[in-house]
C-alpha positions as CSV (number, residue, x, y, z in Angstrom):
1,X,-5.8,10.7,5.3
2,X,-3.9,13.7,6.4
3,X,-1.3,13.0,9.1
4,X,-0.1,16.2,10.8
5,X,2.2,14.1,13.0
6,X,4.2,12.7,10.0
7,X,7.7,13.4,11.4
8,X,8.2,10.0,13.3
9,X,7.8,8.2,9.9
10,X,5.5,6.0,7.9
11,X,4.1,4.1,10.8
12,X,2.6,7.2,12.2
13,X,0.3,7.4,9.1
14,X,-0.7,3.8,9.3
15,X,-2.1,3.7,12.8
16,X,-4.8,6.4,12.5
17,X,-5.9,4.8,9.2
18,X,-6.6,1.5,10.9
19,X,-8.8,2.7,13.7
20,X,-12.5,1.9,13.1
21,X,-11.9,0.5,9.6
22,X,-13.1,-2.8,8.1
23,X,-10.2,-3.0,5.7
24,X,-7.3,-0.6,4.9
25,X,-5.6,0.1,1.5
26,X,-2.2,1.5,1.9
27,X,-1.5,3.6,-1.1
28,X,1.5,5.9,-1.5
29,X,0.8,9.5,-2.5
30,X,3.7,9.6,-5.0
31,X,2.3,7.1,-7.5
32,X,0.7,9.2,-10.2
33,X,0.0,6.4,-12.7
34,X,-2.5,4.5,-10.5
35,X,-6.0,4.8,-11.7
36,X,-9.4,4.6,-10.1
37,X,-9.8,1.3,-12.0
38,X,-6.6,-0.1,-10.4
39,X,-7.9,0.7,-6.9
40,X,-11.4,-0.7,-7.7
41,X,-9.8,-3.9,-8.9
42,X,-7.9,-4.3,-5.6
43,X,-11.1,-3.6,-3.6
44,X,-13.0,-6.2,-5.7
45,X,-10.3,-8.8,-4.8
46,X,-10.5,-7.7,-1.2
47,X,-14.2,-8.5,-1.2
48,X,-13.5,-11.9,-2.7
49,X,-10.4,-12.6,-0.6
50,X,-11.9,-11.8,2.8
51,X,-9.1,-12.4,5.3
52,X,-6.2,-12.2,2.8
53,X,-3.8,-9.4,2.1
54,X,-4.4,-8.1,-1.4
55,X,-1.2,-6.8,-3.1
56,X,-0.5,-5.2,-6.4
57,X,2.0,-7.4,-8.1
58,X,3.4,-6.0,-11.3
59,X,5.4,-8.5,-13.2
60,X,5.6,-10.8,-10.2
61,X,7.2,-8.2,-7.9
62,X,5.5,-6.8,-4.8
63,X,4.2,-3.3,-5.2
64,X,1.6,-0.8,-4.0
65,X,-1.2,-0.4,-3.1
66,X,-1.7,-3.2,-0.5
67,X,-5.1,-4.0,1.1
68,X,-5.0,-5.4,4.7
69,X,-8.0,-7.2,6.3
70,X,-9.0,-6.2,9.8
71,X,-7.5,-9.3,11.3
72,X,-4.1,-7.7,10.8
73,X,-4.9,-4.3,12.3
74,X,-3.2,-5.1,15.6
75,X,0.0,-5.8,13.8
76,X,-0.3,-2.6,11.8
77,X,-0.9,-0.6,15.0
78,X,2.3,-2.0,16.5
79,X,4.5,-0.6,13.8
80,X,6.8,2.2,14.7
81,X,9.2,4.6,13.2
82,X,9.9,5.1,9.6
83,X,8.9,1.6,8.5
84,X,5.9,0.7,6.4
85,X,3.9,-2.4,6.6
86,X,6.4,-4.6,4.7
87,X,7.2,-6.7,7.8
88,X,3.4,-7.5,8.2
89,X,3.3,-8.5,4.5
90,X,6.4,-10.7,5.0
91,X,5.0,-12.4,8.1
92,X,1.8,-13.3,6.2
93,X,3.3,-14.1,2.8
94,X,1.3,-17.3,2.6
95,X,-2.0,-15.4,2.7
96,X,-1.4,-12.8,0.0
97,X,-3.5,-12.6,-3.2
98,X,-1.4,-11.0,-5.9
99,X,-3.2,-8.7,-8.4
100,X,-1.6,-7.6,-11.6
101,X,-2.3,-4.0,-12.2
102,X,0.6,-3.2,-14.5
103,X,3.6,-0.9,-14.2
104,X,1.6,1.8,-12.3
105,X,2.2,-0.3,-9.1
106,X,6.0,0.2,-9.4
107,X,6.2,3.8,-10.5
108,X,6.7,6.3,-7.7
109,X,8.5,9.6,-7.3
110,X,10.6,9.7,-4.2
111,X,12.7,12.7,-5.1
112,X,12.5,15.8,-7.2
113,X,15.0,14.3,-9.6
114,X,12.8,11.3,-10.2
115,X,9.8,13.5,-10.6
116,X,11.3,15.7,-13.2
117,X,13.9,13.4,-14.8
118,X,13.3,9.9,-13.7
119,X,11.0,8.5,-16.4
120,X,11.4,11.1,-19.1
121,X,7.8,12.4,-19.0
122,X,8.6,15.8,-17.5
């Protein structure tokens, strides 16, 4: 989803994604090691998990992407500023299905330095 009004922060990208959806996968754009297979696995768990949050959980640590069921859309729509959906995840920690998809769920490039020097690939 393209968000031309990105300046207010992450929450401004979440709200338009939720409207009219059945489920929403929040996936960061700076995670180049995620594969279609990783995303398909999370979607498959979402179909099985129904009302649960589905979260990539590499090595037992929360990561991305995260799939939210429609029952949490109101909470996602209430987010504001430069915060992601972490507070929604924390509030519903008891209803999360963790899915191991490996290190790809923890690798992201937040700065040019990490892109070019962070993991030694470039």
